[in-house]
C-alpha positions as CSV (number, residue, x, y, z in Angstrom):
1,M,11.6,8.9,-0.8
2,S,11.0,11.8,1.6
3,V,12.2,15.4,1.5
4,S,12.0,18.4,3.9
5,Y,11.1,21.7,2.4
6,T,10.4,25.3,3.2
7,A,7.9,27.6,1.5
8,K,8.0,31.4,2.0
9,G,5.9,33.7,-0.1
10,D,6.5,32.6,-3.8
11,T,9.7,30.7,-2.9
12,F,9.8,26.9,-2.5
13,T,13.1,25.2,-1.4
14,A,13.5,21.5,-1.2
15,A,16.2,19.7,0.8
16,K,18.1,16.6,-0.5
17,P,15.7,13.6,-0.9
18,R,16.2,10.6,1.4
19,A,14.8,7.2,1.8
20,W,11.9,7.3,4.3
21,S,12.2,3.6,5.1
22,E,14.7,0.8,4.6
23,V,11.7,-1.6,4.1
24,R,11.1,-2.5,0.4
25,L,7.5,-2.2,-0.7
26,R,5.8,-4.8,-2.9
27,E,5.2,-3.7,-6.5
28,V,2.4,-4.7,-8.8
29,G,3.2,-3.9,-12.5
30,G,6.1,-1.7,-11.4
31,T,4.0,0.4,-9.1
32,P,4.4,0.3,-5.3
33,V,1.2,-0.7,-3.5
34,F,0.5,1.7,-0.7
35,D,-2.0,4.4,0.4
36,L,-1.7,7.4,2.6
37,A,-4.4,8.4,5.1
38,P,-6.1,11.8,4.3
39,D,-4.6,13.4,7.4
40,G,-1.1,12.3,6.2
41,K,-0.3,10.6,9.5
42,R,-0.7,7.0,8.6
43,L,0.4,4.8,5.7
44,A,-0.8,1.4,4.7
45,A,1.5,-0.7,2.5
46,F,2.2,-4.2,1.3
47,V,5.8,-5.2,2.2
48,A,7.8,-7.0,-0.4
49,D,9.0,-10.5,0.3
50,E,11.4,-13.0,-1.3
51,T,8.8,-14.1,-3.9
52,D,8.5,-10.6,-5.4
53,G,9.2,-10.7,-9.1
54,K,8.4,-14.5,-9.3
55,L,5.2,-16.2,-10.4
56,P,3.1,-17.3,-7.4
57,A,3.1,-21.0,-6.6
58,S,-0.7,-21.0,-6.4
59,L,-3.6,-18.6,-7.0
60,T,-6.9,-18.7,-5.1
61,F,-10.1,-17.4,-6.5
62,L,-13.0,-16.7,-4.1
63,M,-16.3,-17.1,-6.0
64,N,-19.7,-16.2,-4.8
65,F,-18.3,-14.6,-1.6
66,T,-21.6,-12.9,-0.5
67,D,-23.6,-16.1,-1.0
68,E,-21.2,-18.0,1.2
69,L,-21.2,-15.2,3.8
70,R,-25.0,-15.3,3.9
71,R,-24.9,-19.1,4.3
72,K,-22.4,-19.0,7.2
73,A,-23.7,-15.9,8.9
74,P,-27.4,-15.5,8.1
75,G,-28.9,-12.0,8.9
76,G,-31.0,-11.3,12.0
77,K,-28.7,-13.1,14.4
C-alpha cells in the first residue's frame, strides 16, 4: 500500500491508502519478500506466480559452493 501525506509543524495528515502496484508479491511465511533501497528510489521484490501457496515440485541444495567455484574459476586468472 502507498499513502500520500503532509506534515506541518506538529501535524501529520495522511490521505487514503491505495495499492502501489497491481502485481502480487511472493510471500514466505506470510511475509512479502522485498527490500527498498536506502535512497527510497528503487525496490527489489520477488513476484508471485501460480505456484505460490503450493509445495514446490522439487528443491535443489547447493553444497560446497565455494569449493566448486574455486575448482571452476581458480584464482590468479
